[in-house]
C-alpha positions in Angstrom: -4.1 -25.7 25.3 -4.6 -24.2 28.8 -1.7 -24.6 31.3 -2.1 -23.2 34.8 0.3 -20.3 35.4 0.8 -19.4 31.8 -0.7 -16.1 30.6 -1.0 -15.7 26.8 -1.5 -12.3 25.1 -4.2 -13.9 23.0 -6.2 -14.5 26.2 -5.7 -11.0 27.5 -7.8 -7.9 26.7 -7.0 -6.4 23.3 -4.7 -3.4 23.3 -6.1 -0.1 22.0 -2.7 1.1 20.7 -0.5 -2.0 20.6 2.6 0.1 19.5 3.0 1.2 23.1 2.7 -2.3 24.6 0.8 -3.8 27.5 2.9 -2.1 30.3 1.9 1.4 29.1 -1.8 0.3 28.9 -1.5 -1.1 32.5 0.0 2.3 33.5 -3.0 4.1 31.9 -5.5 1.8 33.6 -3.7 2.5 36.9 -3.8 6.2 36.3 -7.6 6.2 35.6 -8.2 4.4 38.9 -6.2 6.9 41.0 -8.4 8.7 43.6 -7.4 12.3 43.3 -7.1 14.6 40.3 -3.6 15.8 41.3 -2.3 12.2 41.4 -3.9 11.4 38.0 -2.4 14.6 36.5 1.2 13.7 37.7 0.7 10.1 36.6 -0.6 11.2 33.1 2.4 13.5 32.6 4.8 10.6 33.6 3.0 8.3 31.1 3.3 10.8 28.3 7.0 11.3 29.1 7.5 7.5 28.9 5.6 7.3 25.6 7.8 10.2 24.3 11.0 8.2 25.2 9.6 5.1 23.4 9.2 6.8 20.1 11.9 9.6 19.8 11.7 9.6 16.0 8.3 11.3 16.2 9.8 14.4 17.9 10.5 15.9 14.5 6.8 15.7 13.5 4.5 18.7 14.0 2.3 18.6 17.0 3.9 15.4 18.3 3.2 16.3 21.9 -0.5 16.7 21.2 -0.5 13.3 19.5 1.0 11.7 22.6 -1.8 13.3 24.7 -4.4 12.2 22.1 -3.0 8.6 22.4 -3.3 8.8 26.1 -6.9 9.8 25.8 -7.6 6.9 23.4 -5.9 4.4 25.7 -7.9 5.6 28.6 -11.1 5.5 26.6 -11.6 9.1 27.4 -12.2 8.2 31.1 -9.2 9.9 32.5 -10.3 12.9 34.5 -7.5 15.4 34.3 -6.8 18.9 33.0 -5.7 18.1 29.4 -2.9 20.4 28.2 -4.2 20.0 24.6 -7.6 19.8 23.0 -8.3 16.0 22.7 -11.6 16.4 20.8 -10.0 15.3 17.5 -8.5 12.2 19.1 -11.5 10.0 18.2 -10.9 10.7 14.5 -7.5 9.0 14.8 -9.2 5.6 15.2 -11.5 5.8 12.2 -10.4 3.6 9.4 -10.4 4.9 5.8 -13.0 3.7 3.4 -11.9 0.6 1.4 -10.5 1.5 -2.0 -12.3 0.3 -5.1 -10.2 -2.2 -6.9 -10.6 -2.4 -10.7 -12.3 -5.6 -11.5 -12.4 -5.5 -15.3 -11.5 -8.8 -17.0 -8.1 -9.0 -18.7 -8.4 -11.4 -21.6 -4.6 -12.2 -21.9 -3.0 -11.5 -18.5 0.6 -11.4 -19.7 -0.2 -8.3 -21.9 -2.1 -6.5 -19.1 -4.7 -3.9 -19.1 -2.7 -1.1 -20.7 -1.7 -3.1 -23.8 -5.4 -3.7 -24.4 -6.0 0.0 -24.0 -3.4 0.5 -26.7 -5.2 -2.0 -28.9 -8.4 0.0 -28.6 -6.6 3.2 -29.4 -4.9 1.6 -32.5 -8.3 0.5 -33.8 -9.5 4.1 -34.0 -6.4 5.8 -35.3 -6.0 6.8 -38.9 -3.0 5.5 -40.8 0.1 7.7 -40.5 3.3 8.3 -38.7 1.7 8.6 -35.3 -0.1 5.2 -35.6 3.1 3.6 -37.0 5.1 4.8 -34.0 2.4 3.5 -31.6 2.4 0.2 -33.4 6.1 -0.1 -33.0 6.0 0.8 -29.3 3.1 -1.6 -28.7 4.7 -4.5 -30.6 8.0 -4.1 -28.8 6.2 -4.0 -25.4 4.2 -7.1 -26.3 7.5 -8.9 -27.2 9.0 -7.9 -23.8 5.9 -9.1 -22.0 6.1 -12.4 -23.8 9.7 -12.8 -22.9 9.0 -12.1 -19.2 6.2 -14.5 -19.0 7.7 -17.3 -21.1 11.2 -17.0 -19.7 12.9 -15.9 -22.8 11.0 -17.8 -25.5 9.3 -15.4 -27.9 7.9 -15.8 -31.4 7.6 -12.7 -33.6 4.7 -14.3 -35.4 2.8 -14.7 -32.2 3.2 -10.9 -31.6 2.0 -10.2 -35.1 -0.9 -12.6 -34.8 -2.0 -11.2 -31.4 -1.7 -7.6 -32.7 -3.9 -8.4 -35.6 -6.4 -10.4 -33.6 -6.8 -7.8 -30.8 -7.1 -4.8 -33.2 -9.8 -6.6 -35.2 -7.4 -7.0 -38.2 -6.8 -3.3 -38.5 -3.1 -3.6 -37.7 -1.1 -6.1 -39.8 2.6 -6.3 -38.8 4.8 -7.1 -41.8 7.6 -9.2 -40.3 9.7 -8.9 -43.4 10.1 -5.2 -42.9 9.4 -4.7 -39.2 12.5 -4.9 -36.8 11.9 -5.5 -33.1 14.0 -3.6 -30.6 16.7 -5.8 -29.0 15.7 -6.9 -25.5 18.2 -8.1 -23.0 16.2 -10.5 -20.8 18.8 -10.3 -18.0 18.4 -6.5 -17.6 14.6 -6.9 -17.7 14.7 -9.6 -15.0 16.9 -7.4 -12.8 14.5 -4.5 -13.1 11.5 -6.7 -12.3 13.3 -8.2 -9.2 14.1 -4.7 -7.8 10.4 -3.9 -7.7 
């Protein structure tokens, strides 16, 4: 849609630092085009003072004045010929984007248990019978029950937990439901904690 007389931001030149807005960018462009160095120097100081008033919360940060001058250098594409009060050689590094983080792509067989429960299954497979393994079995089974409650909205089956525990530990852990007591889980409290995140 192209209507005469309407000027859309999407049709304008892209802003280098959009947080300062188009008016500051226009001021910087005007400053670069000024004929004398003295006029450019005064104009640059005025622009930095205006930028300072726009973001007063940054005054508590260390070197905030230098950052303002660095931003001015970036917005002028380093074409502003003035006597810079600070060294602006590091300003270009402000625009470099960080390398993308590697995201773990391992396959989780049963998503409602998650990656850490499967790590516990692997640990339980290698542990010798004893008190430490019994404690880890108790913690793992209770967490499995909590996960099932969250994903199935309150419906849990103790036999399902026991079957899954046996299946994913290759039969090494057999939960005796006649003697094993699950911890009481209040689904409402668990839901509240999940919603806070």
